BAKOLLUM-84338 format. One record per residue (C-alpha): residue number from 1; chain; x, y, z. Coordinates in Angstrom, 1 decimal. Layout:
<sites>
<resi: NUM; chain: A; px: X; py: Y; pz: Z>
...
</sites>
This chain:
<sites>
<resi: 1; chain: A; px: 95.5; py: 82.3; pz: 65.3>
<resi: 2; chain: A; px: 95.8; py: 85.9; pz: 64.4>
<resi: 3; chain: A; px: 98.3; py: 87.2; pz: 66.9>
<resi: 4; chain: A; px: 98.0; py: 87.0; pz: 70.7>
<resi: 5; chain: A; px: 99.9; py: 84.9; pz: 73.3>
<resi: 6; chain: A; px: 98.9; py: 81.3; pz: 73.7>
<resi: 7; chain: A; px: 97.7; py: 80.1; pz: 77.2>
<resi: 8; chain: A; px: 100.9; py: 78.3; pz: 77.8>
<resi: 9; chain: A; px: 103.3; py: 80.8; pz: 76.1>
<resi: 10; chain: A; px: 106.2; py: 81.9; pz: 78.4>
<resi: 11; chain: A; px: 105.6; py: 85.4; pz: 79.7>
<resi: 12; chain: A; px: 108.3; py: 88.0; pz: 78.7>
<resi: 13; chain: A; px: 109.9; py: 89.6; pz: 81.6>
<resi: 14; chain: A; px: 109.1; py: 93.4; pz: 82.0>
<resi: 15; chain: A; px: 112.8; py: 94.3; pz: 81.8>
<resi: 16; chain: A; px: 113.5; py: 92.3; pz: 78.6>
<resi: 17; chain: A; px: 110.3; py: 94.1; pz: 77.1>
<resi: 18; chain: A; px: 111.6; py: 97.5; pz: 78.1>
<resi: 19; chain: A; px: 115.1; py: 96.7; pz: 76.9>
<resi: 20; chain: A; px: 113.8; py: 95.5; pz: 73.6>
<resi: 21; chain: A; px: 111.7; py: 98.7; pz: 73.2>
<resi: 22; chain: A; px: 114.8; py: 100.9; pz: 73.8>
<resi: 23; chain: A; px: 116.9; py: 99.0; pz: 71.4>
<resi: 24; chain: A; px: 114.1; py: 99.3; pz: 68.7>
<resi: 25; chain: A; px: 113.8; py: 103.2; pz: 69.2>
<resi: 26; chain: A; px: 117.6; py: 103.8; pz: 69.2>
<resi: 27; chain: A; px: 117.8; py: 101.9; pz: 65.9>
<resi: 28; chain: A; px: 115.4; py: 103.9; pz: 63.9>
<resi: 29; chain: A; px: 116.1; py: 107.3; pz: 62.5>
<resi: 30; chain: A; px: 112.7; py: 108.2; pz: 61.5>
<resi: 31; chain: A; px: 110.8; py: 106.7; pz: 64.4>
<resi: 32; chain: A; px: 108.4; py: 103.9; pz: 64.7>
<resi: 33; chain: A; px: 104.6; py: 104.0; pz: 64.5>
<resi: 34; chain: A; px: 102.8; py: 102.5; pz: 67.5>
<resi: 35; chain: A; px: 101.4; py: 99.6; pz: 65.5>
<resi: 36; chain: A; px: 104.9; py: 98.8; pz: 64.3>
<resi: 37; chain: A; px: 106.1; py: 98.7; pz: 67.7>
<resi: 38; chain: A; px: 103.3; py: 96.4; pz: 69.0>
<resi: 39; chain: A; px: 103.6; py: 94.1; pz: 66.1>
<resi: 40; chain: A; px: 107.5; py: 93.6; pz: 66.0>
<resi: 41; chain: A; px: 109.2; py: 94.3; pz: 69.4>
<resi: 42; chain: A; px: 109.7; py: 91.5; pz: 71.8>
<resi: 43; chain: A; px: 107.3; py: 91.6; pz: 74.6>
<resi: 44; chain: A; px: 104.4; py: 93.0; pz: 72.6>
<resi: 45; chain: A; px: 104.5; py: 91.1; pz: 69.3>
<resi: 46; chain: A; px: 103.9; py: 87.8; pz: 71.1>
<resi: 47; chain: A; px: 100.5; py: 89.2; pz: 72.2>
<resi: 48; chain: A; px: 99.8; py: 91.4; pz: 69.3>
<resi: 49; chain: A; px: 96.2; py: 90.9; pz: 67.6>
<resi: 50; chain: A; px: 96.3; py: 91.4; pz: 63.8>
<resi: 51; chain: A; px: 92.6; py: 91.8; pz: 64.0>
<resi: 52; chain: A; px: 93.0; py: 95.0; pz: 65.9>
<resi: 53; chain: A; px: 92.0; py: 93.9; pz: 69.5>
<resi: 54; chain: A; px: 95.0; py: 95.6; pz: 71.2>
<resi: 55; chain: A; px: 93.6; py: 98.1; pz: 73.7>
<resi: 56; chain: A; px: 95.4; py: 96.3; pz: 76.6>
<resi: 57; chain: A; px: 98.7; py: 96.2; pz: 74.6>
<resi: 58; chain: A; px: 98.4; py: 100.0; pz: 73.9>
<resi: 59; chain: A; px: 97.8; py: 100.8; pz: 77.4>
<resi: 60; chain: A; px: 101.0; py: 98.8; pz: 78.3>
<resi: 61; chain: A; px: 102.8; py: 100.7; pz: 75.9>
<resi: 62; chain: A; px: 101.8; py: 103.9; pz: 77.4>
<resi: 63; chain: A; px: 103.0; py: 102.9; pz: 80.9>
<resi: 64; chain: A; px: 106.4; py: 101.5; pz: 79.4>
<resi: 65; chain: A; px: 106.8; py: 104.9; pz: 77.7>
<resi: 66; chain: A; px: 106.6; py: 106.6; pz: 81.2>
<resi: 67; chain: A; px: 109.0; py: 104.1; pz: 82.8>
<resi: 68; chain: A; px: 111.6; py: 104.7; pz: 80.1>
<resi: 69; chain: A; px: 111.3; py: 108.5; pz: 80.4>
<resi: 70; chain: A; px: 111.6; py: 108.0; pz: 84.1>
<resi: 71; chain: A; px: 115.0; py: 106.2; pz: 83.5>
<resi: 72; chain: A; px: 116.1; py: 109.4; pz: 81.9>
<resi: 73; chain: A; px: 115.9; py: 108.1; pz: 78.4>
<resi: 74; chain: A; px: 115.0; py: 110.7; pz: 76.0>
<resi: 75; chain: A; px: 112.0; py: 109.1; pz: 74.3>
<resi: 76; chain: A; px: 110.6; py: 111.6; pz: 71.6>
<resi: 77; chain: A; px: 107.3; py: 111.7; pz: 70.0>
<resi: 78; chain: A; px: 107.3; py: 113.0; pz: 66.4>
<resi: 79; chain: A; px: 104.2; py: 114.2; pz: 64.8>
<resi: 80; chain: A; px: 103.4; py: 113.4; pz: 61.1>
<resi: 81; chain: A; px: 103.5; py: 116.5; pz: 59.0>
<resi: 82; chain: A; px: 100.8; py: 115.1; pz: 56.6>
<resi: 83; chain: A; px: 98.4; py: 114.1; pz: 59.5>
<resi: 84; chain: A; px: 98.7; py: 116.6; pz: 62.4>
<resi: 85; chain: A; px: 96.8; py: 115.7; pz: 65.5>
<resi: 86; chain: A; px: 96.5; py: 112.1; pz: 64.5>
<resi: 87; chain: A; px: 97.7; py: 110.0; pz: 67.4>
<resi: 88; chain: A; px: 97.9; py: 106.9; pz: 65.2>
<resi: 89; chain: A; px: 100.3; py: 108.6; pz: 62.9>
<resi: 90; chain: A; px: 102.8; py: 109.6; pz: 65.8>
<resi: 91; chain: A; px: 106.2; py: 108.2; pz: 65.5>
<resi: 92; chain: A; px: 108.5; py: 107.3; pz: 68.4>
<resi: 93; chain: A; px: 112.2; py: 107.3; pz: 68.6>
<resi: 94; chain: A; px: 115.3; py: 107.7; pz: 71.0>
<resi: 95; chain: A; px: 118.0; py: 110.1; pz: 69.4>
<resi: 96; chain: A; px: 121.1; py: 108.2; pz: 69.8>
<resi: 97; chain: A; px: 123.2; py: 111.3; pz: 70.1>
<resi: 98; chain: A; px: 121.3; py: 112.4; pz: 73.1>
<resi: 99; chain: A; px: 121.6; py: 109.1; pz: 74.9>
<resi: 100; chain: A; px: 125.0; py: 107.8; pz: 74.3>
<resi: 101; chain: A; px: 127.4; py: 108.1; pz: 77.2>
<resi: 102; chain: A; px: 130.1; py: 110.8; pz: 76.8>
<resi: 103; chain: A; px: 133.4; py: 109.6; pz: 75.3>
<resi: 104; chain: A; px: 135.2; py: 110.4; pz: 78.5>
<resi: 105; chain: A; px: 132.8; py: 108.2; pz: 80.6>
<resi: 106; chain: A; px: 134.3; py: 104.6; pz: 81.1>
<resi: 107; chain: A; px: 133.7; py: 102.1; pz: 83.7>
<resi: 108; chain: A; px: 136.4; py: 99.8; pz: 85.3>
<resi: 109; chain: A; px: 135.6; py: 96.1; pz: 86.0>
<resi: 110; chain: A; px: 135.4; py: 97.0; pz: 89.7>
<resi: 111; chain: A; px: 132.8; py: 99.8; pz: 89.0>
<resi: 112; chain: A; px: 130.8; py: 97.3; pz: 86.7>
<resi: 113; chain: A; px: 130.8; py: 95.0; pz: 89.6>
<resi: 114; chain: A; px: 129.3; py: 97.7; pz: 92.1>
<resi: 115; chain: A; px: 126.7; py: 98.6; pz: 89.5>
<resi: 116; chain: A; px: 125.7; py: 95.0; pz: 89.3>
<resi: 117; chain: A; px: 125.6; py: 94.8; pz: 93.1>
<resi: 118; chain: A; px: 123.4; py: 97.9; pz: 93.5>
<resi: 119; chain: A; px: 120.9; py: 96.2; pz: 91.3>
<resi: 120; chain: A; px: 121.2; py: 93.0; pz: 93.3>
<resi: 121; chain: A; px: 120.7; py: 94.8; pz: 96.7>
<resi: 122; chain: A; px: 117.1; py: 95.4; pz: 95.7>
<resi: 123; chain: A; px: 115.8; py: 91.7; pz: 95.3>
<resi: 124; chain: A; px: 113.0; py: 92.1; pz: 97.7>
<resi: 125; chain: A; px: 109.8; py: 91.4; pz: 96.0>
<resi: 126; chain: A; px: 108.5; py: 94.7; pz: 96.8>
<resi: 127; chain: A; px: 111.6; py: 96.3; pz: 95.0>
<resi: 128; chain: A; px: 111.7; py: 94.0; pz: 92.2>
<resi: 129; chain: A; px: 110.4; py: 96.5; pz: 89.6>
<resi: 130; chain: A; px: 113.1; py: 99.1; pz: 90.5>
<resi: 131; chain: A; px: 115.9; py: 96.5; pz: 90.2>
<resi: 132; chain: A; px: 114.4; py: 95.5; pz: 86.8>
<resi: 133; chain: A; px: 114.5; py: 99.2; pz: 85.7>
<resi: 134; chain: A; px: 118.0; py: 99.7; pz: 86.9>
<resi: 135; chain: A; px: 119.1; py: 96.7; pz: 85.0>
<resi: 136; chain: A; px: 117.3; py: 97.8; pz: 81.8>
<resi: 137; chain: A; px: 119.1; py: 101.2; pz: 82.1>
<resi: 138; chain: A; px: 122.5; py: 99.6; pz: 82.4>
<resi: 139; chain: A; px: 121.9; py: 97.1; pz: 79.6>
<resi: 140; chain: A; px: 120.6; py: 99.8; pz: 77.1>
<resi: 141; chain: A; px: 123.7; py: 101.7; pz: 77.8>
<resi: 142; chain: A; px: 125.8; py: 98.8; pz: 76.7>
<resi: 143; chain: A; px: 126.7; py: 98.1; pz: 80.3>
<resi: 144; chain: A; px: 126.5; py: 94.3; pz: 81.2>
<resi: 145; chain: A; px: 128.3; py: 93.3; pz: 84.4>
<resi: 146; chain: A; px: 129.5; py: 89.9; pz: 83.8>
<resi: 147; chain: A; px: 131.6; py: 89.0; pz: 86.6>
<resi: 148; chain: A; px: 129.9; py: 87.7; pz: 89.9>
<resi: 149; chain: A; px: 130.4; py: 89.8; pz: 92.9>
<resi: 150; chain: A; px: 132.2; py: 87.8; pz: 95.5>
<resi: 151; chain: A; px: 130.3; py: 87.3; pz: 98.9>
<resi: 152; chain: A; px: 126.7; py: 88.2; pz: 98.9>
<resi: 153; chain: A; px: 124.3; py: 91.1; pz: 98.1>
<resi: 154; chain: A; px: 122.7; py: 92.4; pz: 101.3>
<resi: 155; chain: A; px: 119.0; py: 92.6; pz: 101.4>
<resi: 156; chain: A; px: 117.7; py: 95.9; pz: 102.5>
<resi: 157; chain: A; px: 114.4; py: 97.3; pz: 103.2>
<resi: 158; chain: A; px: 114.6; py: 101.0; pz: 102.0>
<resi: 159; chain: A; px: 111.0; py: 101.8; pz: 101.4>
<resi: 160; chain: A; px: 108.0; py: 102.4; pz: 103.8>
<resi: 161; chain: A; px: 105.3; py: 99.8; pz: 103.7>
<resi: 162; chain: A; px: 103.0; py: 102.5; pz: 101.7>
<resi: 163; chain: A; px: 105.4; py: 102.5; pz: 98.9>
<resi: 164; chain: A; px: 104.4; py: 99.4; pz: 96.8>
<resi: 165; chain: A; px: 100.6; py: 100.0; pz: 97.2>
<resi: 166; chain: A; px: 100.8; py: 103.7; pz: 96.2>
<resi: 167; chain: A; px: 103.1; py: 102.7; pz: 93.3>
<resi: 168; chain: A; px: 100.7; py: 100.1; pz: 92.0>
<resi: 169; chain: A; px: 97.7; py: 102.5; pz: 92.3>
<resi: 170; chain: A; px: 99.7; py: 105.2; pz: 90.3>
<resi: 171; chain: A; px: 100.4; py: 102.6; pz: 87.7>
<resi: 172; chain: A; px: 96.8; py: 101.8; pz: 87.4>
<resi: 173; chain: A; px: 95.6; py: 105.4; pz: 88.0>
<resi: 174; chain: A; px: 93.5; py: 104.4; pz: 91.0>
<resi: 175; chain: A; px: 92.2; py: 106.6; pz: 93.9>
<resi: 176; chain: A; px: 93.5; py: 105.6; pz: 97.2>
<resi: 177; chain: A; px: 92.8; py: 106.2; pz: 101.0>
<resi: 178; chain: A; px: 94.9; py: 106.2; pz: 103.9>
<resi: 179; chain: A; px: 95.3; py: 107.7; pz: 107.5>
<resi: 180; chain: A; px: 97.9; py: 110.5; pz: 107.6>
<resi: 181; chain: A; px: 99.6; py: 111.9; pz: 110.8>
<resi: 182; chain: A; px: 100.2; py: 115.5; pz: 110.3>
<resi: 183; chain: A; px: 102.5; py: 117.2; pz: 112.7>
<resi: 184; chain: A; px: 100.6; py: 119.4; pz: 115.2>
<resi: 185; chain: A; px: 97.4; py: 117.1; pz: 114.9>
<resi: 186; chain: A; px: 96.5; py: 114.8; pz: 117.7>
<resi: 187; chain: A; px: 95.1; py: 111.9; pz: 115.5>
<resi: 188; chain: A; px: 95.8; py: 110.7; pz: 112.0>
<resi: 189; chain: A; px: 93.1; py: 112.0; pz: 109.5>
<resi: 190; chain: A; px: 91.7; py: 109.9; pz: 106.6>
<resi: 191; chain: A; px: 92.8; py: 111.1; pz: 103.2>
<resi: 192; chain: A; px: 91.3; py: 110.4; pz: 99.7>
<resi: 193; chain: A; px: 93.8; py: 111.2; pz: 97.1>
<resi: 194; chain: A; px: 94.7; py: 110.6; pz: 93.4>
<resi: 195; chain: A; px: 98.5; py: 109.7; pz: 93.4>
<resi: 196; chain: A; px: 100.3; py: 111.6; pz: 90.8>
<resi: 197; chain: A; px: 104.1; py: 110.8; pz: 91.7>
<resi: 198; chain: A; px: 106.2; py: 109.2; pz: 94.3>
<resi: 199; chain: A; px: 109.6; py: 110.6; pz: 94.7>
<resi: 200; chain: A; px: 112.7; py: 110.4; pz: 96.7>
<resi: 201; chain: A; px: 114.2; py: 113.6; pz: 98.4>
<resi: 202; chain: A; px: 116.9; py: 113.8; pz: 101.1>
<resi: 203; chain: A; px: 116.5; py: 110.0; pz: 101.7>
<resi: 204; chain: A; px: 112.7; py: 110.0; pz: 102.2>
<resi: 205; chain: A; px: 110.0; py: 109.0; pz: 100.0>
<resi: 206; chain: A; px: 107.1; py: 111.6; pz: 99.3>
<resi: 207; chain: A; px: 103.9; py: 111.2; pz: 97.6>
<resi: 208; chain: A; px: 102.5; py: 114.0; pz: 95.6>
<resi: 209; chain: A; px: 98.8; py: 113.7; pz: 95.0>
<resi: 210; chain: A; px: 95.5; py: 115.5; pz: 94.3>
<resi: 211; chain: A; px: 93.7; py: 115.7; pz: 97.7>
<resi: 212; chain: A; px: 90.0; py: 115.0; pz: 96.7>
<resi: 213; chain: A; px: 88.7; py: 116.3; pz: 100.2>
<resi: 214; chain: A; px: 90.0; py: 119.8; pz: 99.5>
<resi: 215; chain: A; px: 90.4; py: 119.6; pz: 95.7>
<resi: 216; chain: A; px: 94.1; py: 120.7; pz: 95.9>
<resi: 217; chain: A; px: 97.4; py: 119.2; pz: 95.4>
<resi: 218; chain: A; px: 99.3; py: 118.0; pz: 98.3>
<resi: 219; chain: A; px: 102.7; py: 116.3; pz: 99.1>
<resi: 220; chain: A; px: 102.8; py: 113.6; pz: 101.9>
<resi: 221; chain: A; px: 105.8; py: 111.8; pz: 103.6>
<resi: 222; chain: A; px: 105.2; py: 108.2; pz: 103.2>
<resi: 223; chain: A; px: 106.7; py: 107.7; pz: 106.8>
<resi: 224; chain: A; px: 103.6; py: 109.7; pz: 108.1>
<resi: 225; chain: A; px: 101.2; py: 107.1; pz: 106.5>
<resi: 226; chain: A; px: 99.4; py: 105.1; pz: 109.3>
<resi: 227; chain: A; px: 98.1; py: 101.7; pz: 108.6>
<resi: 228; chain: A; px: 97.0; py: 100.2; pz: 105.1>
<resi: 229; chain: A; px: 96.7; py: 102.1; pz: 101.8>
<resi: 230; chain: A; px: 93.5; py: 101.0; pz: 100.2>
<resi: 231; chain: A; px: 92.2; py: 101.6; pz: 96.7>
<resi: 232; chain: A; px: 88.7; py: 103.0; pz: 96.0>
<resi: 233; chain: A; px: 86.7; py: 100.4; pz: 93.8>
<resi: 234; chain: A; px: 85.9; py: 101.6; pz: 90.3>
<resi: 235; chain: A; px: 88.0; py: 104.8; pz: 90.7>
<resi: 236; chain: A; px: 90.1; py: 106.2; pz: 87.8>
<resi: 237; chain: A; px: 91.8; py: 109.5; pz: 86.9>
<resi: 238; chain: A; px: 93.6; py: 111.1; pz: 84.1>
<resi: 239; chain: A; px: 97.4; py: 110.3; pz: 83.6>
<resi: 240; chain: A; px: 99.6; py: 112.8; pz: 85.5>
<resi: 241; chain: A; px: 101.6; py: 115.2; pz: 83.2>
<resi: 242; chain: A; px: 104.9; py: 114.2; pz: 81.9>
<resi: 243; chain: A; px: 107.9; py: 115.5; pz: 83.9>
<resi: 244; chain: A; px: 105.8; py: 115.7; pz: 87.1>
<resi: 245; chain: A; px: 108.5; py: 114.0; pz: 89.1>
<resi: 246; chain: A; px: 111.1; py: 116.6; pz: 88.1>
<resi: 247; chain: A; px: 108.8; py: 119.3; pz: 89.0>
<resi: 248; chain: A; px: 108.1; py: 118.0; pz: 92.5>
<resi: 249; chain: A; px: 111.8; py: 117.5; pz: 93.2>
<resi: 250; chain: A; px: 112.5; py: 121.0; pz: 92.0>
<resi: 251; chain: A; px: 109.8; py: 122.3; pz: 94.4>
<resi: 252; chain: A; px: 111.2; py: 120.3; pz: 97.3>
<resi: 253; chain: A; px: 114.5; py: 121.7; pz: 96.5>
<resi: 254; chain: A; px: 113.3; py: 125.2; pz: 96.5>
<resi: 255; chain: A; px: 111.6; py: 124.6; pz: 99.9>
<resi: 256; chain: A; px: 114.8; py: 123.2; pz: 101.2>
<resi: 257; chain: A; px: 116.8; py: 126.2; pz: 100.0>
<resi: 258; chain: A; px: 114.3; py: 128.6; pz: 101.7>
<resi: 259; chain: A; px: 114.7; py: 126.9; pz: 105.2>
<resi: 260; chain: A; px: 117.9; py: 127.8; pz: 106.9>
<resi: 261; chain: A; px: 118.9; py: 126.8; pz: 110.5>
<resi: 262; chain: A; px: 121.9; py: 128.1; pz: 112.5>
<resi: 263; chain: A; px: 123.0; py: 125.5; pz: 115.1>
<resi: 264; chain: A; px: 125.6; py: 125.7; pz: 117.9>
<resi: 265; chain: A; px: 127.1; py: 122.2; pz: 118.2>
<resi: 266; chain: A; px: 129.6; py: 120.8; pz: 120.8>
<resi: 267; chain: A; px: 133.0; py: 120.4; pz: 119.4>
<resi: 268; chain: A; px: 134.1; py: 116.9; pz: 118.8>
<resi: 269; chain: A; px: 130.5; py: 115.6; pz: 119.3>
<resi: 270; chain: A; px: 128.5; py: 113.0; pz: 117.2>
<resi: 271; chain: A; px: 126.3; py: 116.2; pz: 116.3>
<resi: 272; chain: A; px: 129.3; py: 118.1; pz: 115.0>
<resi: 273; chain: A; px: 130.6; py: 115.2; pz: 112.8>
<resi: 274; chain: A; px: 127.2; py: 114.2; pz: 111.3>
<resi: 275; chain: A; px: 125.6; py: 117.7; pz: 110.8>
<resi: 276; chain: A; px: 128.9; py: 119.3; pz: 109.8>
<resi: 277; chain: A; px: 129.0; py: 117.2; pz: 106.7>
<resi: 278; chain: A; px: 125.9; py: 119.0; pz: 105.6>
<resi: 279; chain: A; px: 126.7; py: 122.4; pz: 106.6>
<resi: 280; chain: A; px: 126.7; py: 125.1; pz: 104.0>
<resi: 281; chain: A; px: 128.6; py: 127.6; pz: 106.3>
<resi: 282; chain: A; px: 130.4; py: 127.2; pz: 109.6>
<resi: 283; chain: A; px: 132.4; py: 129.0; pz: 112.1>
<resi: 284; chain: A; px: 134.6; py: 126.4; pz: 113.7>
<resi: 285; chain: A; px: 135.9; py: 128.7; pz: 116.4>
<resi: 286; chain: A; px: 132.4; py: 129.7; pz: 117.6>
<resi: 287; chain: A; px: 131.1; py: 126.1; pz: 117.0>
<resi: 288; chain: A; px: 128.3; py: 127.4; pz: 114.7>
<resi: 289; chain: A; px: 127.1; py: 125.8; pz: 111.5>
<resi: 290; chain: A; px: 124.3; py: 126.5; pz: 109.0>
<resi: 291; chain: A; px: 122.2; py: 124.0; pz: 107.3>
<resi: 292; chain: A; px: 119.2; py: 123.8; pz: 104.8>
<resi: 293; chain: A; px: 116.2; py: 121.5; pz: 105.7>
<resi: 294; chain: A; px: 113.0; py: 120.6; pz: 104.1>
<resi: 295; chain: A; px: 110.7; py: 119.4; pz: 106.8>
<resi: 296; chain: A; px: 110.7; py: 121.2; pz: 110.0>
<resi: 297; chain: A; px: 109.1; py: 118.3; pz: 112.1>
<resi: 298; chain: A; px: 111.4; py: 115.8; pz: 110.6>
<resi: 299; chain: A; px: 114.6; py: 118.0; pz: 111.2>
<resi: 300; chain: A; px: 113.4; py: 118.7; pz: 114.8>
<resi: 301; chain: A; px: 113.2; py: 115.1; pz: 115.5>
<resi: 302; chain: A; px: 116.7; py: 114.6; pz: 114.1>
<resi: 303; chain: A; px: 118.2; py: 117.5; pz: 116.3>
<resi: 304; chain: A; px: 116.2; py: 116.4; pz: 119.5>
<resi: 305; chain: A; px: 118.0; py: 113.0; pz: 119.1>
<resi: 306; chain: A; px: 121.3; py: 114.7; pz: 119.7>
<resi: 307; chain: A; px: 120.3; py: 116.1; pz: 123.1>
<resi: 308; chain: A; px: 122.7; py: 118.6; pz: 124.6>
<resi: 309; chain: A; px: 125.1; py: 118.3; pz: 121.8>
<resi: 310; chain: A; px: 123.2; py: 120.8; pz: 119.5>
<resi: 311; chain: A; px: 121.3; py: 124.1; pz: 120.3>
<resi: 312; chain: A; px: 119.2; py: 125.8; pz: 117.8>
<resi: 313; chain: A; px: 120.0; py: 129.5; pz: 117.4>
<resi: 314; chain: A; px: 117.5; py: 130.2; pz: 114.7>
<resi: 315; chain: A; px: 114.7; py: 130.0; pz: 113.5>
<resi: 316; chain: A; px: 112.8; py: 130.4; pz: 116.6>
<resi: 317; chain: A; px: 109.9; py: 128.0; pz: 115.4>
<resi: 318; chain: A; px: 112.6; py: 125.1; pz: 114.9>
<resi: 319; chain: A; px: 114.0; py: 126.0; pz: 118.4>
<resi: 320; chain: A; px: 110.6; py: 125.7; pz: 119.9>
<resi: 321; chain: A; px: 109.9; py: 122.4; pz: 118.1>
<resi: 322; chain: A; px: 113.0; py: 120.9; pz: 119.4>
<resi: 323; chain: A; px: 112.5; py: 122.1; pz: 122.9>
<resi: 324; chain: A; px: 108.9; py: 120.6; pz: 122.7>
<resi: 325; chain: A; px: 110.3; py: 117.2; pz: 121.9>
<resi: 326; chain: A; px: 113.0; py: 117.3; pz: 124.6>
<resi: 327; chain: A; px: 110.4; py: 118.4; pz: 127.2>
<resi: 328; chain: A; px: 108.2; py: 115.4; pz: 126.1>
<resi: 329; chain: A; px: 111.1; py: 113.0; pz: 126.6>
<resi: 330; chain: A; px: 111.9; py: 114.4; pz: 129.9>
<resi: 331; chain: A; px: 108.2; py: 114.1; pz: 131.1>
<resi: 332; chain: A; px: 108.1; py: 110.5; pz: 129.9>
<resi: 333; chain: A; px: 111.1; py: 109.8; pz: 132.0>
<resi: 334; chain: A; px: 109.5; py: 111.4; pz: 135.0>
<resi: 335; chain: A; px: 106.4; py: 109.4; pz: 134.5>
<resi: 336; chain: A; px: 108.3; py: 106.0; pz: 134.5>
<resi: 337; chain: A; px: 110.8; py: 107.0; pz: 137.1>
<resi: 338; chain: A; px: 110.7; py: 104.8; pz: 140.4>
<resi: 339; chain: A; px: 109.5; py: 108.0; pz: 142.5>
<resi: 340; chain: A; px: 106.6; py: 108.2; pz: 140.2>
<resi: 341; chain: A; px: 105.5; py: 104.7; pz: 140.9>
</sites>
């Protein structure tokens, strides 16, 4: 048989394939052609068809390249001077000098154990892909935690329910639909979007997508997606541009820098302790702190939870949003009080 995996052949885990690819690209000075990679690297070679029927394998390689770059690994594409513009003549490599850990960076046994534990924490099925990527990154840097961590690895759910279906749709370049509750609107609205990136910012997951209803890019908080994320049958779209995750993070950081709040906090309160850790400026005697924030509605929810321990001095729009939330809580308690029964 000319290449290709047999029906009963053991499937190569994704982290092993990525690890093998990283090692192969680090080992070459001039780079490897795509055909050389697919025919020799573990995880591809087992399914390589010498007859040329490798379209699925090539798509897998394109996705793996994106995953490797997401890890921060500097995968380069080198064009052949003799065949400019010929994709089949492109060579791929990872410059070792740009990827090696600095000489001054060393890990103690305890730090290696913690790195291993961090990967073990994400053992939920919905998070296994991230655990695999983390382990791939550690192993490709020459870090292999060998000592087991005493005790147990906690199982945490750190993602919104919409994360995994959006991640899968992004990998497969499929259009999705979901209901999204935007602050200020009474009901969630149905959105139809092409997902372009899922990024973590300030501890919250965001989806950057092209909204087909308005034909414009939009960024959505995953926590505001209501119900199930569904794919549009037969849909597809072009791959997002390289580096889009970094661009979206930069845009969110710029938004955060533009939004500034001045708060009066009660001395010794929970609000002073928690918010004070994030303050960019503060007047301890006056009990006033200044913070940056990204999403006004999310920040207003947080501030309202502190009750009388915090008072918004500026901006007025944030003060009004917090006041509205506190008024809604007070009204809900009045409606459910014994006198109202």
